[in-house]
KEMI-58736 format. One record per atom (N, C-alpha, C): residue in three letters; x, y, z. Coordinates in pm, whole numbers, plus 32768, in hexadecimal, padded with zeros to 4 digits. Atoms other than C-alpha are relative to their C-alpha. Layout:
<nodes>
ALAXYZ ...
</nodes>
This chain:
<nodes>
MET7F7C7FE5804D MET066E5231BF8B MET7FC280517F5B THR80397FCC8071 THR0622534DBE6D THR803B7FB57F76 ALA7FAC801F80BF ALA06815313BCDD ALA8087801C8017 ARG7FA67FD98016 ARG079353DABD1D ARG80787FAD806E ALA7FAA804F7F9F ALA08415328BE4E ALA80227F9D7FBD ALA80078078802B ALA080351E1BDAD ALA807C802C7F54 ALA7FD08012809C ALA08805235BC6F ALA80EB805B8016 THR7F9D80207FD5 THR09D152A3BD39 THR80327FBF8044 VAL7FE2808F7FAC VAL09E65179BE12 VAL801C7FB87F4C VAL7FB68058809A VAL0A0850D3BC9F VAL805B80217FC8 LEU7F9F7FDF8063 LEU0AEC51A8BC06 LEU809A7FCC8055 ALA7F8C7FFF7F7E ALA0BD1518CBD43 ALA801A7F4C7FF2 ALA7FE180937FE9 ALA0BA24FECBD37 ALA804A7FD57F92 PHE7FB8805C8050 PHE0C184FD5BBD9 PHE809F805F7FEB ALA7F557FB3800D ALA0D5250F0BC1A ALA803C7FA98056 LEU7FC080297F9E LEU0DA75027BD55 LEU801A7F577F8F GLY7FDA8061801F GLY0D874EDABC89 GLY806A7FE77F4F GLY7F7680098066 GLY0EB04F61BB88 GLY80668004803F CYS7F5F80137FCE CYS0FAD4F68BCAA CYS80267F2B800B ASP7FA280648015 ASP10A94E6BBC7A ASP80557FF0802E ASP7F877FE77FDB ASP11CB4E2FBD1E ASP80697FAB7FC9 GLN7F9A80708055 GLN12534CE9BC50 GLN804180117F8C ILE7FAD7FB28067 ILE135A4D24BB93 ILE80047FDA7F99 LYS7FE2804F8051 LYS130E4C23BA9E LYS7F75805F7F95 HIS80707F9F8060 HIS11CE4D5CBA25 HIS805E806A8007 LEU7F957F88801B LEU12E04E75BA2E LEU7FF87FE27F7D ASP7FD680068081 ASP131D4E01B8C8 ASP7F6D80487F9F GLN808B7FDF8068 GLN11A04E3AB845 GLN7FD380878021 ARG80227F838030 ARG11734F69B8B3 ARG8093807E8008 THR7FA87FBA801D THR12BD501BB862 THR80157FDF7F8D PRO7FC98026806C PRO13265000B711 PRO80AC80147FEA PHE7F807FF28022 PHE14594FA6B678 PHE80577FAB8075 PHE7FA680447F77 PHE14E14EE6B7C4 PHE803D80548035 ASN7F9E7FB87FCF ASN15395022B821 ASN7FE57FF380BE THR7FC280067F6F THR159B4FAEB987 THR80557FDF802B MET7F997FFF7FC8 MET167F4F8CBA71 MET80337F38802D SER80478093801F SER161C4E0CBA73 SER804A7FBA7F96 TRP7FDD80348096 TRP16654DF5B911 TRP80A0803C7FCF GLN7F807FAE802E GLN17AD4EC3B8ED GLN80607F8B7FF7 PRO7FD380498098 PRO189F4E08B811 PRO809E7FF6806B SER7F5680097FAD SER19F54E25B933 SER7FF57F9F8029 VAL800880877FCE VAL1A504D14B9D2 VAL8024801380CB GLU80237FD77F3E GLU19F54CF5BB6B GLU80777FD18029 ALA7FD7804F7F9E ALA1AB54CA7BC75 ALA7FFB7F89800F PHE801080BC7FFE PHE1B2A4B1BBCA0 PHE7FAA7FF37F83 GLU801F80478078 GLU1AA64AEFBB22 GLU807A7FE37FD1 GLU7F8E804E806C GLU1B524A4ABA22 GLU7FFC80847FAB ARG801C7FE88060 ARG1B824AF0B901 ARG7FE97FC07F62 ALA800180738052 ALA1B684A64B795 ALA80687FE77FE7 ARG7F7F8096800D ARG1C2A4931B706 ARG80AF805D7FFB ALA7F767FC48012 ALA1D87497EB77B ALA80657FB07F9B PRO7F8B800D8075 PRO1EBE4966B69A PRO805A7F3D8068 VAL7FC380727FA6 VAL1F5E480CB6F6 VAL807D801D802C PRO7FC57FDB7FAF PRO20584841B7D8 PRO80C47FEE7FA6 GLY7F757FDC804B GLY21E348B8B754 GLY7FCC80367F6D THR801B7FB880B6 THR212A494BB5D5 THR800F80B68059 MET7FFB7F558014 MET214F4AD9B58B MET7FE480067F7D PRO80217FC58065 PRO20DD4BAEB49F PRO805280227F86 ILE7FCF801E806C ILE215E4B76B33B ILE8072807F8010 ASP7FD47F7A8012 ASP21DF4D00B33D ASP800F803780A2 GLY7F987FDE7FB6 GLY22434D03B49E GLY80727FED8042 GLU7F71802B7FC9 GLU237D4CC9B575 GLU7FFF7FBE807B ARG7FD0804F7F92 ARG24024BEEB68D ARG802B80488065 THR7FA77FB57F69 THR242C4C53B7CC THR80407FB5806A TYR7F95805E7FB5 TYR254A4C2FB8A4 TYR7FED80748098 ASP7FF37F907F6D ASP25504C9ABA19 ASP80B780278001 LEU7F887FC77FF7 LEU26A24D2ABA98 LEU806D7F707FBF LEU7FBA804C7FD8 LEU27674BE7BAED LEU80067FBD7F6B ALA801F802B806E ALA26E34B37B988 ALA805F803C7FB5 ALA7FBD7F9D8076 ALA27704C6CB8CE ALA809680008002 ASP7F757FEB7FF0 ASP28A04C5EB973 ASP80537F7E7FC0 THR7FDA80838064 THR28ED4AF5B8F5 THR80167FDD7F8B MET802B7FDF805C MET28504AF5B7EF MET7FFF80217F59 LEU801A7F7D8057 LEU284B4C00B710 LEU8093804C7FC2 VAL7F567FF78043 VAL29814C4AB622 VAL7FD280BD7FA3 SER80657F918044 SER29494DC1B565 SER801A7FCB7F5E PRO7FF380098070 PRO29284D9CB402 PRO804080477F89 ILE7FED7F45803E ILE29AF4EF3B3A0 ILE80857FF6801F SER7F8D7FF57FDB SER2B014F37B364 SER80728085801F GLY7FD67F487FF4 GLY2B4950A4B3CC GLY803380167F8B THR7FC97F9D8043 THR2B5A512CB2A8 THR7FEB80A78008 GLU802B7F697FEC GLU2B5552B2B270 GLU7F9380198000 ALA806C7FFA7FBF ALA2A1F528CB21D ALA7F9A7FE28030 ASP803380577F37 ASP29B151C2B339 ASP801A8046805A LEU800A7FD37FA2 LEU2A3252A0B408 LEU7FD980687FEB ALA802E7F8D803F ALA29BB53D8B35B ALA7F507FFB8029 ARG804F801F7FF7 ARG286F5336B39E ARG7FD87FCA8092 GLY7FF780007F68 GLY28AD52C6B511 GLY7FF080988034 ALA801D7F4B7FA4 ALA28EE5443B554 ALA7F8480447FE9 GLU80837FB38035 GLU27DE54C8B4AE GLU7F967FC980A4 LEU8056804B7FB2 LEU26D053D2B5A1 LEU807180348091 TYR7FBA7FC07F9B TYR27D8540BB6DA TYR7FD380A88032 SER802C7F957FE8 SER27AA5587B6A0 SER7F4A800A8049 GLN806F7FF77FD7 GLN263E5557B6AD GLN7FC37FC98085 PHE803980147F89 PHE25F5545DB7C5 PHE80677FDE8073 CYS7F8F802A7F90 CYS273C5444B898 CYS800C806D8045 THR7FD47F947FD4 THR27B25596B8C1 THR7FB080298085 PRO7FF27FCF7F83 PRO26DC561DB9E7 PRO80247FC2805C CYS8003805F7F8D CYS274454FABAB4 CYS80A280118014 HIS7F377FEC8035 HIS289E54C2BA46 HIS8079803F7FC2 GLY7FD57FB98024 GLY290555E4B9D4 GLY80607FED7F44 VAL7FD2800080B3 VAL29BC5621B86B VAL80847F9C8004 THR7FB480618004 THR2AE55573B8A4 THR80057F6B804B GLY801E80897FC7 GLY2A4B545FB96B GLY8036800E80A1 ALA7FC680047F44 ALA2AF254E7BAFC ALA7F897FF58029 GLY8084800F7F8E GLY299554F4BB69 GLY7FD9809F8056 ASP7FE67F9F7FDB ASP29925639BB67 ASP7FAF80547FC4 GLY80457FC88033 GLY285F5690BAE9 GLY7F9F807A801F SER804D7F7A7FE6 SER274057BABAE0 SER7F9A7FB48074 VAL8063801F7FDC VAL265D56D5BBB8 VAL80567FF4808B VAL7FB080527FA5 VAL277F567BBCB9 VAL805F80908078 GLY7FC57F8B7FB4 GLY27EA5750BE17 GLY7FA580018082 GLN802F80237F87 GLN274E579DBF3F GLN7F4F80387FE1 ASN808F7FF18019 ASN25BA57B6BF44 ASN7FD87F9C7F81 ARG8014806880B5 ARG25E356A8BE08 ARG80007F9A8013 ILE7FCF80757FBF ILE264C5570BDDD ILE808D800F8040 PRO7FBA80047FC4 PRO27365525BEA2 PRO808F7FC27FAC ASP7F307FEB804C ASP28E5551FBE11 ASP7FE37F3F8041 ILE7FC8807D7FDE ILE290D538DBE3F ILE804C7FBB7F7F PRO7F8A800E8053 PRO2A3B52CFBDA5 PRO7FE87FAA7F84 LEU803F80428072 LEU2950520EBC9F LEU7FDC80937F89 LEU80167F66807A LEU2915538DBBD5 LEU803F7FEE7FB6 ASN7F93800A803B ASN2A615370BB86 ASN80387FB37FA9 ILE7FC0807C802F ILE2A735286BA7D ILE80A280047FB4 ARG7F69803A800F ARG2BC652ACBA24 ARG80737FDA804A GLY7FB180127FC0 GLY2C555251BB5D GLY801B7F648008 GLU7FC180A08008 GLU2D0F50DFBBBC GLU7F627FB67FFF LEU8050804E7FD6 LEU2BB1505CBC34 LEU7F8E7FE97F88 THR8072801E8081 THR2ACF5082BAF4 THR80567FBF7F86 ARG7FC280118046 ARG2C205034BA4C ARG800B7F287FB0 GLY800880897FBF GLY2C024EE1BACF GLY7FA47FD07FB0 TYR805480567FFE TYR2ABC4E93BA50 TYR801B7FC37F47 THR7FF180208081 THR2A994DCCB906 THR7F8C80617F9A ASP80677FE8807A ASP29CA4E47B7C3 ASP7FC38010802F GLY8080801E7FF1 GLY28B04D78B7F2 GLY7FC380478079 TYR80557FE17F69 TYR28834DDAB962 TYR7FD58098801F ILE802F7FA77FFA ILE28714F37B91D ILE7F9780407F9A TRP80967FF5807C TRP27724F29B7E1 TRP7FC57FB68051 GLY8068801F7F96 GLY26B84E50B8DF GLY7FB2809C8088 MET801E7F8C7FB5 MET26E54F8DB9E5 MET7FAF80897F90 ILE805B7F92803A ILE265A505BB8D7 ILE7F9D80057FE9 ALA8089801F8057 ALA253F4F99B86D ALA7FB97FE880B8 ASN806880227F9A ASN24C14F43B9ED ASN801580838086 GLY80247F8E7FD8 GLY25425059BAAD GLY80747FD1809A ARG7FD9802C7F9D ARG25EA5049BC14 ARG802B806A8078 GLY7FC07F957F72 GLY25E65102BD55 GLY7FA8806E7FE0 LEU80547F94803F LEU25735258BD0A LEU7FDD80207F4E MET80107FFE807E MET2583520FBB92 MET7F897FE67FD9 PRO807A80258084 PRO244851E1BAC9 PRO80287F997F83 PRO7FE280568082 PRO241A50F2B9D9 PRO7FD8804D7F6A TYR800A7FDE8076 TYR246E513BB868 TYR80107FB47F83 ARG803080548065 ARG23D75030B7B5 ARG7FC280447F5D ARG80237FDA8071 ARG233F5117B6CA ARG804D7FF27FBC ILE7F917FBB8036 ILE24A2516DB63D ILE80117F7D7FB8 PRO7FD780898046 PRO24A45045B532 PRO80697FCC8000 ALA7F8580407FEB ALA25934F24B569 ALA804F80157FAA MET7F567FD68033 MET269B4F8CB465 MET801480908032 ASP7FFB7F7B7FEB ASP268150F2B49E ASP806F800580BD ARG7F9D801C7FA7 ARG26E45068B613 ARG80867FDA8011 TRP7F6980197FF4 TRP28104FC4B5B6 TRP806080857FAC TYR7FA57FA78056 TYR287750F2B4D1 TYR802B807B80AA LEU7FE67FE77FA8 LEU285D519DB641 LEU80807FF18072 VAL7F9080367F9D VAL293F508AB6F7 VAL808D804F7F8F ALA7F977FA68046 ALA2A4350F0B5D3 ALA8041806C8016 TYR7FBE7F767FC8 TYR2A35524BB61F TYR8050801780B7 VAL7FE87FCC7F3F VAL2A415235B7B3 VAL80A37FA07FF6 ARG7F6B80257FE3 ARG2B7F5159B773 ARG8087802D7F86 GLN7FBC7F718041 GLN2C00526EB69F GLN803D806B805E LEU802F7F947FAA LEU2BCD5355B7A8 LEU80AE7FBD8085 GLN7F7380657FB1 GLN2C8C5233B89A GLN80A380147F97 ALA7F8A80378044 ALA2DB8522DB7A0 ALA802B80AC800E GLU7FB67F9A8007 GLU2DEB5387B78B GLU8011805C80A2 ALA7FC07FA97F5E ALA2DEF53E5B92F ALA80827F63800C MET7F81803D7FC3 MET2EFA52BAB934 MET807280587FAF ALA7F5E7FB67FF7 ALA2FD2536DB876 ALA801080778005 GLU7FC37FB27F9B GLU2FAE5487B909 GLU80137FC1806D GLU7FF580477F5B GLU2FD153D6BA57 GLU80977FEA7FC2 ALA7F9E8022803F ALA31005351B98A ALA806C807F7FDE ALA7FBD7FB38033 ALA31A2549DB905 ALA7FFB80418097 ALA80097FC77F85 ALA31695523BA80 ALA80867FBE803B ALA7F8880737F86 ALA32335411BB20 ALA808580387FC0 GLU7FA37FBB8019 GLU33325456BA1D GLU8047806D7FFF ALA7FD07F647FD5 ALA334C559BBA4B ALA800A80088092 ALA7FFB7FE07F5C ALA336C5586BBC6 ALA80757FB68012 ALA7F6D805D7FF0 ALA3486547FBBA0 ALA805080447FCE ALA7F987F97801A ALA352F556ABAC9 ALA80498082806D GLU7FF07F7F7FA2 GLU35065689BB9E GLU80537FC88097 ALA7F907FEF7F87 ALA357D55E6BCDE ALA80B27F807FD0 ALA7F9F802F8013 ALA36A75524BC1E ALA805A80907FF2 ALA7FCD7F888038 ALA370C567CBBBA ALA802E80598091 ALA80157FF47F7B ALA36CB56E0BD43 ALA806F7FD4801F GLU7F9B80487FB0 GLU37B455D5BD9E GLU809680187FE4 ALA7F8080018064 ALA38D85609BC94 ALA803080AB802B ALA7FD77F4C7FBC ALA38D6579FBD43 ALA801F7FF88054 ALA7F8D80317F4A ALA39145738BE7F ALA805F7FBC7FFB GLU7FB880567FB1 GLU39F85649BE50 GLU808C80557FBA ALA7F8E7FA38028 ALA3ADA5757BD74 ALA8028806B805F GLU7FED7FCB7F9A GLU3A9A5832BEAF GLU80797FE58021 ALA7FC980467FB2 ALA3B165744BF74 ALA809D7FE57FE9 GLY7F40803A807C GLY3C685710BE61 GLY7FF17F6A8047 GLU7FE5808E8024 GLU3C175585BE65 GLU7FE57FD47F78 ILE7FE480518050 ILE3BFF5562BD1E ILE809780247FD3 PRO7FB880028030 PRO3D505510BC86 PRO8037806A7FBF GLY7FD97F8B8086 GLY3E145627BBCA GLY7FE480778054 ALA800D7F807FFF ALA3D69571BBC8E ALA804D8063808E GLY7F9E7FAD7F8A GLY3E44579CBD96 GLY808C80497FB5 GLY7FB37FA28031 GLY3F3E57F7BCA4 GLY80B37FD37FF0 GLY7F8C80237FE7 GLY40BA579EBC71 GLY801A7F847FDE LEU7FE280528066 LEU41835699BBBF LEU80087F97804E 
</nodes>
């Protein structure tokens, strides 16, 4: 064997000696633990760092409620003043009008053919939504329901302003319905009176002493 060939064999031996598949040696060859085996993220089925005591919550956090709990446990803390309704109207225009429409009738810009289907819950002025408690509506805003995504990023107090404004829209709808029913009743009474007069059934309508 020539000297050159011997040198090649020696260098190859040194090179092969540096090959090692053992994970424990990776940190020695890669600076700053820059390997997947040392990443800080939690692996599947791996326990995280110390977990909080069950039932605890962040100091600046809020307690979460599902729809049923919100329905029975929560009562609106606001009285529905003009300022409350103004704030609610502002929030409603930002988050709710695309689906529920400006008046809450469920005729928003994203509702219709090839869009979000027209379903009864979109009409928040109707009897179905009127029957919900304030807490239930508050919880629905936070948790979402059906096609409605959760809006938990809206602060808790702002959700109450939204609830107050929804109630205002419902009150306006009920007033419109009452006025329409009264007008229809008056029109029906007038038509009935005219028919009776024409038939001569009203006392004195036929004349004579």
